[in-house]
C-alpha positions as a printed Julia matrix, in Angstrom:
89×3 Matrix{Float64}:
 -57.74  -116.6   -65.46
 -54.09  -116.4   -64.01
 -54.1   -113.0   -64.6
 -57.47  -112.56  -63.05
 -56.1   -114.83  -59.89
 -52.44  -112.29  -60.04
 -54.84  -109.25  -59.9
 -57.16  -110.63  -56.96
 -53.36  -111.13  -54.59
 -51.99  -107.79  -55.76
 -55.4   -106.3   -54.42
 -55.5   -108.43  -51.28
 -51.72  -107.44  -50.76
 -52.35  -103.95  -51.13
 -55.66  -103.95  -48.7
 -53.41  -105.9   -45.93
 -50.64  -103.6   -46.36
 -48.21  -106.13  -48.03
 -45.76  -105.67  -51.13
 -46.81  -108.11  -53.47
 -43.72  -107.54  -55.93
 -43.37  -109.58  -59.51
 -39.81  -109.72  -60.16
 -37.78  -110.42  -63.34
 -34.83  -111.76  -62.86
 -32.21  -111.85  -65.6
 -31.21  -115.6   -66.85
 -33.68  -117.07  -64.34
 -36.36  -118.52  -66.04
 -39.21  -120.11  -63.65
 -38.68  -117.46  -60.97
 -42.18  -117.42  -59.14
 -44.37  -115.19  -59.98
 -44.98  -113.52  -57.11
 -42.8   -112.61  -53.83
 -45.02  -111.12  -50.64
 -43.21  -109.31  -48.22
 -44.68  -108.58  -45.07
 -43.91  -107.22  -41.44
 -41.52  -109.06  -39.39
 -39.53  -110.27  -42.72
 -42.59  -112.77  -43.47
 -41.17  -113.94  -47.3
 -43.54  -115.81  -49.37
 -43.03  -116.75  -53.0
 -45.9   -118.34  -55.02
 -46.04  -119.08  -58.28
 -49.49  -118.6   -60.02
 -51.59  -120.9   -62.44
 -54.77  -121.53  -63.83
 -56.33  -124.73  -62.46
 -54.84  -127.29  -64.0
 -52.07  -125.34  -65.44
 -49.0   -127.11  -66.44
 -45.46  -127.01  -63.25
 -42.46  -126.62  -65.65
 -39.48  -128.2   -64.47
 -37.55  -124.67  -64.27
 -40.57  -123.56  -61.88
 -40.56  -126.89  -60.01
 -36.68  -126.48  -59.71
 -37.38  -122.62  -58.2
 -40.07  -123.82  -55.6
 -37.61  -126.68  -54.1
 -35.07  -124.38  -53.83
 -36.74  -121.86  -52.11
 -38.15  -124.38  -49.39
 -34.73  -126.19  -49.1
 -34.11  -122.49  -47.53
 -36.6   -122.45  -45.49
 -39.06  -119.91  -47.17
 -42.83  -120.53  -48.03
 -42.75  -121.54  -51.58
 -45.33  -122.91  -53.42
 -47.9   -123.19  -56.68
 -51.28  -121.85  -56.25
 -54.5   -121.67  -58.35
 -56.99  -120.33  -56.45
 -57.07  -116.8   -53.76
 -58.16  -118.7   -50.8
 -55.26  -120.82  -51.05
 -52.78  -118.12  -51.88
 -54.27  -116.01  -48.67
 -53.81  -119.13  -46.46
 -50.49  -119.52  -47.47
 -49.66  -116.19  -47.1
 -51.49  -116.19  -43.26
 -49.5   -118.6   -42.08
 -45.92  -117.81  -43.19
């Protein structure tokens, strides 16, 4: 389920001309699954979950820290929610 959301998000971003990056940071467990880069310097960090999926402590930590820096950073479990966050950023 989570992999289907990831594919749908990547495809949507590609159609919009956005970069939908999967960054793997050495020794930084819990970094959000996708970093969305958009024109105008807009950035959104998304942690993708299947519906009802567990939010791990390190994931919560990174989402919180990114928010503290003023970024849009959220847990999402459906494409419509992800799109709304990206379009509002």
